[in-house]
VEXMAR-619080 format. One record per residue (C-alpha): chain; residue in three letters; residue number from 1; x, y, z. Coordinates in steps of 0.001 Angstrom, whole numbers. Example, Ala and Ser with C-alpha at 12.3 -4.5 7.8 and 13.67 -1.06 7.14 Angstrom:
2
+-------+------+-----+---------+---------+---------+
| kette | rest |  nr |       X |       Y |       Z |
+-------+------+-----+---------+---------+---------+
|     A |  Ala |   1 |   12300 |   -4500 |    7800 |
|     A |  Ser |   2 |   13670 |   -1060 |    7140 |
+-------+------+-----+---------+---------+---------+
//
This chain:
83
+-------+------+-----+---------+---------+---------+
| kette | rest |  nr |       X |       Y |       Z |
+-------+------+-----+---------+---------+---------+
|     A |  Unk |   1 |  -84190 | -145151 | -104840 |
|     A |  Unk |   2 |  -81402 | -147111 | -106529 |
|     A |  Unk |   3 |  -79395 | -147056 | -103296 |
|     A |  Unk |   4 |  -82343 | -148515 | -101401 |
|     A |  Unk |   5 |  -82727 | -151303 | -103985 |
|     A |  Unk |   6 |  -78995 | -152061 | -103687 |
|     A |  Unk |   7 |  -79170 | -152163 |  -99904 |
|     A |  Unk |   8 |  -82305 | -154360 |  -99940 |
|     A |  Unk |   9 |  -80642 | -156757 | -102397 |
|     A |  Unk |  10 |  -77519 | -156851 | -100232 |
|     A |  Unk |  11 |  -79555 | -157449 |  -97105 |
|     A |  Unk |  12 |  -81476 | -160252 |  -98765 |
|     A |  Unk |  13 |  -78262 | -161942 |  -99922 |
|     A |  Unk |  14 |  -76635 | -161599 |  -96552 |
|     A |  Unk |  15 |  -79644 | -163058 |  -94794 |
|     A |  Unk |  16 |  -79969 | -166027 |  -97127 |
|     A |  Unk |  17 |  -76239 | -166718 |  -97067 |
|     A |  Unk |  18 |  -75926 | -166538 |  -93344 |
|     A |  Unk |  19 |  -78950 | -168699 |  -92683 |
|     A |  Unk |  20 |  -76912 | -171549 |  -94024 |
|     A |  Unk |  21 |  -73878 | -170750 |  -91871 |
|     A |  Unk |  22 |  -73223 | -171998 |  -88360 |
|     A |  Unk |  23 |  -73095 | -169749 |  -85368 |
|     A |  Unk |  24 |  -69437 | -168751 |  -85633 |
|     A |  Unk |  25 |  -67470 | -165616 |  -85997 |
|     A |  Unk |  26 |  -66864 | -164156 |  -89434 |
|     A |  Unk |  27 |  -65003 | -166665 |  -91551 |
|     A |  Unk |  28 |  -63027 | -165709 |  -94644 |
|     A |  Unk |  29 |  -65872 | -167273 |  -96638 |
|     A |  Unk |  30 |  -68475 | -165099 |  -94894 |
|     A |  Unk |  31 |  -66450 | -161972 |  -95575 |
|     A |  Unk |  32 |  -65777 | -162954 |  -99184 |
|     A |  Unk |  33 |  -69419 | -163656 |  -99918 |
|     A |  Unk |  34 |  -70555 | -160323 |  -98542 |
|     A |  Unk |  35 |  -67855 | -158454 | -100468 |
|     A |  Unk |  36 |  -68504 | -160388 | -103712 |
|     A |  Unk |  37 |  -72233 | -159749 | -103563 |
|     A |  Unk |  38 |  -71727 | -156106 | -102708 |
|     A |  Unk |  39 |  -69349 | -155686 | -105632 |
|     A |  Unk |  40 |  -71736 | -157528 | -107957 |
|     A |  Unk |  41 |  -74506 | -155070 | -106936 |
|     A |  Unk |  42 |  -72309 | -152166 | -107998 |
|     A |  Unk |  43 |  -70614 | -151211 | -104754 |
|     A |  Unk |  44 |  -67047 | -149954 | -105000 |
|     A |  Unk |  45 |  -64273 | -151832 | -103184 |
|     A |  Unk |  46 |  -64075 | -149055 | -100580 |
|     A |  Unk |  47 |  -67844 | -149012 | -100038 |
|     A |  Unk |  48 |  -68071 | -152783 |  -99680 |
|     A |  Unk |  49 |  -65129 | -152933 |  -97276 |
|     A |  Unk |  50 |  -66680 | -150194 |  -95169 |
|     A |  Unk |  51 |  -70050 | -152004 |  -95125 |
|     A |  Unk |  52 |  -68325 | -155258 |  -94101 |
|     A |  Unk |  53 |  -66478 | -153549 |  -91284 |
|     A |  Unk |  54 |  -69713 | -151984 |  -90004 |
|     A |  Unk |  55 |  -71557 | -155287 |  -90273 |
|     A |  Unk |  56 |  -68812 | -157160 |  -88400 |
|     A |  Unk |  57 |  -68801 | -154533 |  -85645 |
|     A |  Unk |  58 |  -72582 | -154653 |  -85198 |
|     A |  Unk |  59 |  -72778 | -158424 |  -85617 |
|     A |  Unk |  60 |  -69696 | -160140 |  -84215 |
|     A |  Unk |  61 |  -71221 | -163490 |  -85187 |
|     A |  Unk |  62 |  -71972 | -163573 |  -88917 |
|     A |  Unk |  63 |  -75163 | -165640 |  -88545 |
|     A |  Unk |  64 |  -76714 | -162911 |  -86378 |
|     A |  Unk |  65 |  -77159 | -160792 |  -89520 |
|     A |  Unk |  66 |  -80041 | -162959 |  -90624 |
|     A |  Unk |  67 |  -82181 | -160960 |  -88151 |
|     A |  Unk |  68 |  -81123 | -157615 |  -89498 |
|     A |  Unk |  69 |  -83959 | -155404 |  -90755 |
|     A |  Unk |  70 |  -83874 | -152952 |  -93669 |
|     A |  Unk |  71 |  -83382 | -149876 |  -91431 |
|     A |  Unk |  72 |  -80320 | -151433 |  -89837 |
|     A |  Unk |  73 |  -78866 | -152277 |  -93268 |
|     A |  Unk |  74 |  -79309 | -148641 |  -94282 |
|     A |  Unk |  75 |  -77720 | -147481 |  -91006 |
|     A |  Unk |  76 |  -74669 | -149680 |  -91665 |
|     A |  Unk |  77 |  -74230 | -148213 |  -95101 |
|     A |  Unk |  78 |  -74690 | -144499 |  -94362 |
|     A |  Unk |  79 |  -71079 | -143648 |  -93594 |
|     A |  Unk |  80 |  -69955 | -145755 |  -96557 |
|     A |  Unk |  81 |  -71892 | -143856 |  -99222 |
|     A |  Unk |  82 |  -69484 | -142309 | -101605 |
|     A |  Unk |  83 |  -69748 | -138599 | -102181 |
+-------+------+-----+---------+---------+---------+
//
């Protein structure tokens, strides 16, 4: 349940952050914001970097993530979950 709350919080942050961004590829600021929020929510550096890579692969344009649903956020995080 804690993992779902983390992912939902991360998804909400990403959506709100990217709504304000223009339709451009991932800027350093976009990447930094996602990583910073992920770390603030308790993600390890490795987890957050993995999530960022998956997000960038699925959404080549950062602002496209504002349409991401919860299930997709979970899918992006599955291979990143630390064992």
